N, C-alpha and C positions, 0 to 999 in steps of 0.2 A: 352159617353152618361151617365155613372154612376153619374157624377157630376150633371146632369140635372134631375135625376129621381124624386127628391122631387117636381120639378116645372111642371112635365108633366101633372098632373091633372088640374093645373091652365090653361095651354095652351089649353087643351081639352075643358074646360069650356068656355074659350074665343072663341074658334072656334065655338062651338055650339051656343053661343049667337049671334055672329057677322054674322054667315051665314044666319041669319033671314033677313038680309038686303043685298041682292045679289050685290048691287052696291057699297058697302063699300069695300075699299081696305086697308089692314093693313099688316104691315111687322114686324117681330120679329127682334130686333136689340140688341145691347149691348152684354154683356157677354153670355147670352143665345143663341143669334144668332150666336156668334162665336163658341160656343160649337157644335151647330147644323151643322156648316160648318166644324167641326172637327179641329178647331184651338185650340191648347192647351193654355189655359190662366192660368193654374196652381192653380185654386181655384174654389170653388163653387160659383155660382152666388148668389148675395144677394137679387135680385128682378128680375122682368121681365119687359123689356122695349118694348112697342108696339108703332110703328110710323104710323101716319095717316096724310092725307091732311086736310087743314082747312075746306073744305066743308063737311067732315065726322065727325067733332068733336061732333056735337050735336046728330047725329044719334048713334054714338058709345056710348056716355054717356047715352043716353036713354036705350040702350040695356043692358048696364052694371050697370044701376041704383041700382039694389038690392045689389051690392057690393061696392057702392061708399063711399069713405071717404070724398071727397070734390067735388066741381064742377069745370068744365074747367075754368081756369084762365090764362090770359096772363102773361107771365113771361119773364123778360129780365135781363141779366147780361152783363158785358162788352164784353162777347164772344157769348153768346147764346140768341136767342129769340124763344119762342114757346108758345103754349097754353097747359098747363099741367093739368092733373087730375089724381087722385090716387084711387085705388080700393084694397080691401082685398078679394082675391079669393082663395079658398081652402087652406087657411093658409099662403098665400104669398102676398106681396105687388106688385101691378102691376101699372106701370106708363104709362099713355097714353100721347104721345108727338105729338101734332098737329102742323102743319105748322112750322117745325123746320128749323131755319136758323143759320148758324155759320159765325161769322165775326171775323177774326183773321189774322195776318200776311198780312195785306193789301189785304185780300181775302174776297169774299162774296160767300158763298155756301148755296144754297137753296135746301132742300131735297124735291123731288117730288115723292111721293109714287105711285100715279097712273101710272106715266111715268115709274118708275122702275119696277113695277108689270107687265106692258105690254111689255116693251122692254128688260128688263134684269131679267127674272124670275129666282129665286133661291128658291128651295123648299126642304122640308124635311118631313118625315113621323113621326108623333108623335101620339102614341096610335091609329094607323090605320087611322089617319086623315092627309091630306096633308096641311101643313102650308107653308106660304111664308116668306122668310127671306130677310133682307137687303143684297144687294150684298156686297161681300168682298171689292169691289172697294170703296164703300161708307165708310165702316169701316176703311179702310186704310187711306183715305183722312181725315176723321174725327179725327182719332187719331194722324195723323201728325199735323193737325191744333192745336190740344191741347197738343202737345209735350209729347206724351205717347209712347216712344220707346218700352216699355214692351208689348204694344199691337201691334203697327204697324209693328214691325220686324217679329213676328210670322205670322201675317196676310199676309205680303208680301211674306214670304217663301211659305205659302200655295197657294197664288195666282200664284206664279211663277212655282209651281208644275203642274198647269193646265192653262197655259197662254191663250189657246184658249177659255176657259170658262170665265176667269176673266178680261183679259186685254181689250177686247172691251168695257166693262162697264166703266173701268177706263178712257179710251180715250174719251168716250161719256161724262162722268161727267166733264172731264177737258174742253171740248168744251162748255158745257152748263152753266158753271159758270165763275166767275171772280177770277183770281189768281194773287197775288202780285209777283213781280220779285224775291224776296228772297225766297218765298214759291216754286216757280218754280225751282229755283236753288237747294233747298233742295230735291225736288222730283227727280230731275235729278241725284243728288248724290246717293240717296237711290236706284233708279232703276239701276244705273250703278254698285253700290256696290253689288247688289244681282245677277248680271249676272255671 
């Protein structure tokens, strides 16, 4: 948690602002989410990544408007598609990622925040506030899709330390999305390697 200390006030501010809209679901992901899951990534996070569904983009932007650097804008790369907006909160850059999709290795992965919140809740306490995290199963799949063994290997080790907590979410995400044959083979190798 020491690596996260500078970002804790930013997380608290976001929590305070977004709890004004009880229906909004948001999850902390990226390096901050991994640290809150006790995955050692070996460095301080550079920013804070918050994931939301498309339906919440405008409500979240309105609540964070005093900190806004820009407005929600559709962004597409060869691999990613999302609605991005950026904020400067308590001295740190916060990226809000709405309606995130990953398309790589003949796979199509749609991130469903409300579904993950309801069916695979992962939480942490930050300055006496309960925050919700992206499941490690998501972080594992995402980092395999983007060829980041420096991330997916420690994530998988952490997941396999508590398989009853993390593997049901992995199985669910594999069923709910489309995966290319090469990607499935890669996953099989990784999961066998870690046994």
